[in-house]
N, C-alpha and C positions, 0 to 999 in steps of 0.2 A: 276504651272499649268501643266507642263509636267508630274510631279509625279502623280497628280490627274488623268490625262487622262490614264496613265499607270495602275493605280490601278483599274479604272473603266473598262478598257480593260481586265485586269486579272480576274475580277469578272465574266465577261461574258464568257471569254475564258475557264475558269476552272469550270464553272457552280456552282459558290459559292452561297449557299442558304442564305436566310435571317436569318435562324437559326444559321448558321455558322458565319455570320457577327455579330449577337447578342452575341455569345460566345466570339468572338474576342474582342468585345467592353467591355464585362465583364472583360476580362483580363486587358484591358486598364484602366478601373475604379480601379482595384486593384493596378495597378502600380501607378496611380495618388495618391491614398490614401497613399501608401508607400512613395512616393516622397514628398508629402505635410508634412508628419511627419518628414522627415529627411533633407530636403533642407536647412531650416533655420540654423539648428545646423551645417551642413556641411559647408555652406558658412561662418558662424561665426567662426568656428574653423580655416578654411583656412585663413581668414582675420587676426585672431590673430597670426597664425603661420607666416604669411607673413609680419607682422608688420604694416599692414594697420590700424588696430585699437589696442588700448591698454585697452579699457574698453567698456562696453555696455551702455554708457551714451546716451543722445539724438543724439549726433553727430555720435557715433558708430552705433546706430540703423539705422540712416539715410543712412550711408554707406552700411550697410548690406542690407537694402531694395533696394538701388540703384543696388548693385551687383546682387541681386536676380532678379530684373527687367531686367537687361542686360542679365543674363543667360537665362531667359525665351525668350527674344527677339531672342537671337542667336539660341536657340533650335527650335523656330518657323520659322525662316527664312532660315536656312541652310539646303539645300536639300542634303542628303547623297549620292545621285546618281550622 
């Protein structure tokens, strides 16, 4: 919540326009596209390297999906400030 209030304050303080916000959102969309293409393979590679999985059978895929879910949860709930 604190982060959201700070962002809203900054938008007003620096007179950020709707057009500038739209451009920033466009960048976010591009990053999300990149992320969606690479997260599965990155998580899978790390799980193989760490010995968590040895193959991509049903159990391996379930563990990959679990790890991806946990990653998203951490990214959504950790405030970097």
